[in-house]
C-alpha positions as CSV (number, residue, x, y, z in Angstrom):
1,M,123.7,17.0,-38.9
2,D,124.6,13.4,-39.7
3,K,123.4,12.1,-36.3
4,P,119.8,13.1,-36.6
5,A,119.7,11.5,-39.9
6,G,121.1,8.3,-38.5
7,T,118.6,8.3,-35.8
8,R,115.7,8.7,-38.3
9,M,116.9,5.7,-40.1
10,M,117.3,3.5,-37.0
11,F,113.6,4.4,-36.1
12,G,112.4,3.5,-39.6
13,L,114.3,0.2,-39.3
14,C,112.6,-0.5,-36.1
15,L,109.1,0.1,-37.6
16,L,110.0,-2.3,-40.3
17,L,111.0,-4.9,-37.9
18,A,108.0,-4.6,-35.7
19,P,105.3,-7.2,-36.0
20,S,102.4,-6.4,-38.5
21,G,99.8,-6.8,-35.7
22,A,101.4,-4.2,-33.7
23,R,101.4,-1.7,-36.6
24,A,97.8,-2.3,-37.3
25,E,96.8,-1.4,-33.8
26,E,98.6,2.0,-34.1
27,P,96.0,4.6,-35.1
28,K,96.9,6.6,-38.1
29,G,97.2,10.3,-37.4
30,D,94.7,11.5,-40.1
31,E,92.0,8.8,-39.7
32,P,89.1,9.1,-37.2
33,P,88.8,6.4,-34.5
34,P,86.8,3.4,-35.4
35,V,83.0,3.6,-34.8
36,A,81.6,0.5,-33.0
37,E,78.8,-1.2,-35.0
38,V,75.2,-0.9,-33.5
39,G,73.1,-4.0,-33.5
40,P,69.8,-5.2,-32.1
41,A,71.3,-6.2,-28.9
42,A,73.0,-2.8,-28.5
43,L,69.8,-1.1,-29.1
44,A,68.0,-3.3,-26.6
45,E,70.6,-2.3,-24.0
46,D,70.2,1.4,-24.7
47,E,66.4,1.3,-24.3
48,P,65.1,3.0,-21.2
49,P,63.8,0.7,-18.5
50,P,59.9,0.3,-18.5
51,V,57.9,2.6,-16.3
52,A,55.4,1.0,-14.1
53,E,51.9,2.3,-14.4
54,P,50.5,3.9,-11.4
55,E,48.0,1.9,-9.4
56,P,44.4,3.5,-9.2
57,P,43.7,5.3,-6.1
58,A,41.8,3.3,-3.5
59,A,38.1,3.9,-3.2
60,P,36.9,5.8,-0.2
61,P,35.2,3.7,2.4
62,E,31.7,5.1,1.5
63,Q,32.2,4.0,-2.2
64,E,33.3,0.5,-1.1
65,A,30.2,0.2,1.1
66,N,27.9,1.3,-1.8
67,E,29.6,-1.3,-4.1
68,E,29.1,-4.0,-1.5
69,T,25.5,-3.2,-1.1
70,A,24.7,-2.6,-4.9
71,P,24.1,-6.2,-5.6
72,A,21.4,-6.3,-2.8
73,A,19.7,-3.2,-4.1
74,K,19.4,-4.7,-7.5
75,Q,17.6,-7.9,-6.4
76,P,13.9,-7.9,-7.4
77,R,11.3,-7.2,-5.0
78,P,8.7,-9.8,-4.4
79,P,5.8,-9.5,-6.9
80,T,3.3,-9.0,-4.0
81,A,3.7,-7.5,-0.6
82,F,1.2,-10.0,1.0
83,A,3.0,-13.3,0.3
84,P,6.2,-12.7,2.3
85,A,4.0,-11.9,5.4
86,A,1.7,-14.9,4.8
87,Q,4.7,-17.2,4.2
88,A,6.4,-16.1,7.4
89,G,3.5,-17.4,9.5
90,D,1.9,-14.0,10.1
91,V,-1.7,-15.3,9.9
92,L,-3.3,-11.9,10.9
93,S,-1.8,-10.4,7.7
94,T,-3.9,-12.7,5.5
95,F,-7.2,-10.9,6.7
96,G,-8.7,-7.6,5.6
97,L,-11.8,-5.6,6.5
98,H,-13.6,-3.4,3.9
99,I,-16.6,-1.2,3.4
100,G,-18.0,-0.4,0.0
101,A,-20.8,0.7,-2.2
102,G,-22.1,-0.1,-5.6
103,F,-24.8,0.0,-8.2
104,T,-26.5,-2.5,-10.5
105,F,-28.9,-2.5,-13.3
106,G,-31.0,-4.9,-15.3
107,G,-33.6,-7.7,-14.5
108,D,-37.2,-8.0,-15.3
109,E,-39.7,-5.1,-14.9
110,I,-41.6,-4.9,-11.7
111,I,-43.7,-1.9,-12.4
112,T,-44.0,1.2,-14.3
113,L,-45.4,4.4,-12.9
114,I,-47.1,7.0,-14.8
115,Y,-46.9,10.5,-13.1
116,S,-49.5,13.3,-13.3
117,D,-47.1,15.3,-15.6
118,G,-47.2,12.4,-18.1
119,S,-43.6,11.1,-17.4
120,T,-43.0,7.5,-16.5
121,S,-40.5,5.6,-14.5
122,T,-39.9,1.8,-14.4
123,L,-38.5,-0.3,-11.5
124,Y,-36.5,-3.3,-12.5
125,A,-35.7,-6.4,-10.3
126,G,-32.0,-6.2,-10.6
127,Q,-31.4,-2.5,-10.2
128,G,-30.4,-0.7,-7.1
129,L,-27.8,1.1,-5.0
130,S,-26.0,-0.8,-2.3
131,I,-23.7,-0.3,0.7
132,G,-22.2,-2.8,2.9
133,G,-18.9,-4.3,4.4
134,G,-17.1,-7.6,4.9
135,V,-13.9,-9.5,5.5
136,T,-11.4,-11.1,3.1
137,W,-9.0,-13.9,3.9
138,T,-6.1,-14.9,1.6
139,P,-4.0,-17.4,3.3
140,L,-2.5,-19.3,0.3
141,W,0.1,-17.8,-2.0
142,L,1.6,-19.6,-4.9
143,N,5.0,-18.5,-6.3
144,D,4.6,-15.1,-4.6
145,R,2.3,-14.2,-7.4
146,V,-1.1,-16.0,-6.9
147,G,-3.2,-15.7,-3.9
148,L,-6.3,-17.7,-3.1
149,G,-8.8,-17.0,-0.3
150,L,-12.5,-16.2,0.6
151,G,-14.6,-13.1,0.8
152,Y,-17.7,-12.5,2.9
153,D,-20.0,-9.4,2.4
154,V,-23.2,-8.3,3.8
155,G,-25.2,-5.0,3.1
156,Y,-28.3,-3.3,2.1
157,K,-29.6,-2.7,-1.4
158,L,-32.4,-0.3,-2.5
159,G,-33.9,0.0,-6.0
160,T,-36.3,2.8,-6.7
161,T,-38.1,4.6,-9.4
162,S,-37.4,8.2,-10.3
163,S,-38.2,10.7,-7.5
164,N,-41.4,12.6,-8.0
165,A,-43.9,14.6,-6.0
166,D,-46.5,11.9,-6.8
167,G,-44.4,9.3,-5.0
168,T,-42.1,6.2,-5.8
169,I,-42.0,2.5,-5.9
170,E,-39.0,1.0,-4.1
171,M,-37.6,-2.5,-3.6
172,E,-35.2,-3.2,-0.7
173,R,-33.4,-6.4,0.3
174,V,-30.3,-7.5,2.4
175,P,-27.7,-9.2,0.2
176,M,-25.1,-11.5,1.5
177,V,-22.1,-12.8,-0.7
178,L,-19.7,-15.7,0.0
179,S,-17.0,-16.0,-2.5
180,V,-13.8,-17.6,-3.5
181,R,-11.2,-14.9,-4.4
182,G,-8.1,-15.2,-6.5
183,L,-5.4,-12.5,-6.8
184,V,-2.8,-12.3,-9.4
185,A,0.1,-9.9,-8.7
186,L,0.7,-7.1,-11.2
187,A,3.2,-5.3,-9.0
188,A,4.0,-5.3,-5.2
189,N,0.9,-3.4,-4.3
190,Y,-1.5,-4.0,-7.4
191,H,-3.3,-7.2,-8.1
192,F,-5.9,-8.5,-10.6
193,L,-8.9,-9.6,-8.8
194,L,-11.2,-12.6,-9.8
195,A,-14.0,-13.9,-7.6
196,A,-17.1,-16.1,-7.8
197,G,-19.5,-17.3,-5.3
198,G,-23.1,-17.5,-4.1
199,V,-25.5,-14.7,-3.4
200,A,-28.4,-14.7,-1.1
201,E,-30.9,-11.8,-0.7
202,F,-33.0,-11.7,2.4
203,G,-36.4,-10.1,2.8
204,P,-36.9,-8.7,-0.8
205,H,-39.8,-6.2,-0.4
206,V,-41.6,-3.9,-2.9
207,Y,-43.5,-0.9,-1.5
208,G,-44.8,2.5,-2.6
209,T,-44.5,6.0,-1.2
210,G,-46.5,9.2,-1.8
211,V,-49.7,8.5,-3.9
212,A,-48.4,5.0,-4.3
213,T,-48.4,4.2,-0.6
214,G,-50.2,1.0,0.1
215,S,-48.4,-0.9,-2.6
216,D,-46.8,-3.9,-1.0
217,L,-45.3,-7.0,-2.3
218,R,-42.9,-9.3,-0.5
219,F,-40.8,-11.9,-2.3
220,S,-39.3,-15.0,-0.8
221,D,-35.7,-15.1,0.1
222,A,-33.8,-15.4,-3.2
223,F,-30.5,-17.2,-4.0
224,G,-28.2,-17.2,-7.0
225,G,-24.5,-16.6,-8.1
226,M,-22.2,-14.1,-9.0
227,I,-18.8,-13.4,-10.7
228,E,-16.8,-10.4,-10.6
229,A,-13.4,-9.1,-11.8
230,G,-11.4,-5.9,-11.1
231,I,-8.3,-4.3,-9.6
232,L,-7.2,-4.4,-5.9
233,F,-4.6,-2.1,-4.4
234,G,-3.0,-2.7,-1.1
235,A,-0.4,-4.0,1.1
236,P,-0.4,-5.5,4.8
237,L,-0.9,-2.9,7.6
238,S,-2.2,-0.3,5.3
239,L,-5.3,1.2,3.6
240,G,-6.3,-0.2,0.1
241,A,-8.9,0.1,-2.5
242,E,-10.9,-2.2,-4.8
243,I,-12.9,-1.6,-8.0
244,T,-14.7,-4.3,-9.7
245,G,-17.3,-5.2,-12.2
246,R,-19.9,-7.8,-11.0
247,F,-22.3,-9.9,-12.9
248,T,-25.3,-11.4,-10.7
249,A,-27.9,-14.0,-11.7
250,I,-30.7,-14.4,-9.2
251,E,-34.5,-15.1,-9.3
252,Y,-37.3,-13.6,-7.1
253,E,-40.6,-15.4,-6.4
254,A,-43.9,-14.1,-5.0
255,M,-47.4,-15.5,-5.3
256,G,-46.2,-18.2,-7.7
257,E,-44.6,-15.7,-10.0
258,K,-41.0,-15.4,-10.8
259,L,-38.9,-12.5,-11.8
260,S,-35.3,-12.5,-12.9
261,G,-32.9,-10.3,-11.1
262,L,-30.2,-10.8,-13.7
263,S,-27.9,-7.7,-13.4
264,G,-24.6,-6.1,-13.9
265,G,-22.9,-3.3,-12.0
266,M,-19.9,-1.8,-10.4
267,N,-18.5,-2.0,-6.9
268,F,-16.1,0.1,-4.9
269,A,-14.4,-0.9,-1.7
270,L,-12.1,0.7,0.9
271,H,-9.8,-1.9,2.5
272,F,-7.9,-2.0,5.8
273,F,-5.4,-4.8,5.8
274,L,-4.2,-6.1,9.0
């Protein structure tokens, strides 16, 4: 009984003689183990590593080809289809052939017929229907938008009073027009047309039919000028069309008498561009 008590006393004495630092390091039986403090550095160490974003899938070859050609597709087309061919030295593309028809009205009165039924019809010096053809040449293009050239037309023109069983009075002549033409591109195939030039009418002749047969009056060849404006549609190596309004100033003379052929009208033409 005494031995265990002495042992306990020795153990207690050893504890008292042990260094204070050693005693502090021994955990107490009832206290929980110390918790380590968590600071910003510790939180940074505990954060998961950043995840790399996946790269977008590679575009298929067809898409890459389309992207490469996209800028070329967006390039603006030339304002006119004629300029590139002319500037490339294709002289033939600057020419065009055409046929056309038109009508005019106005001028001084030549004669008024009174028919048996009481109706009347008047023939004017500037009136008539015409058909013809010609050639255009547009060799000069400025800034791919404005074209300058020449035009030549020749045809047949006939003016007449109203048709009646009693007969008619008619005036025929062969008109020829030489003009300077300007084209302003509105789109690749559409152009505003402005032309001006000289007009010559050969063999103006007034004659009668039916009961008016025997009426005959010949004028000297007449000369004047014209100006016209309208729209031209077309491109090289294709069919095209033209519609214009024309104003003509010309004068006829016979037996010392002069008649004004001042007139206005419309012309329609079908073009074939070379």
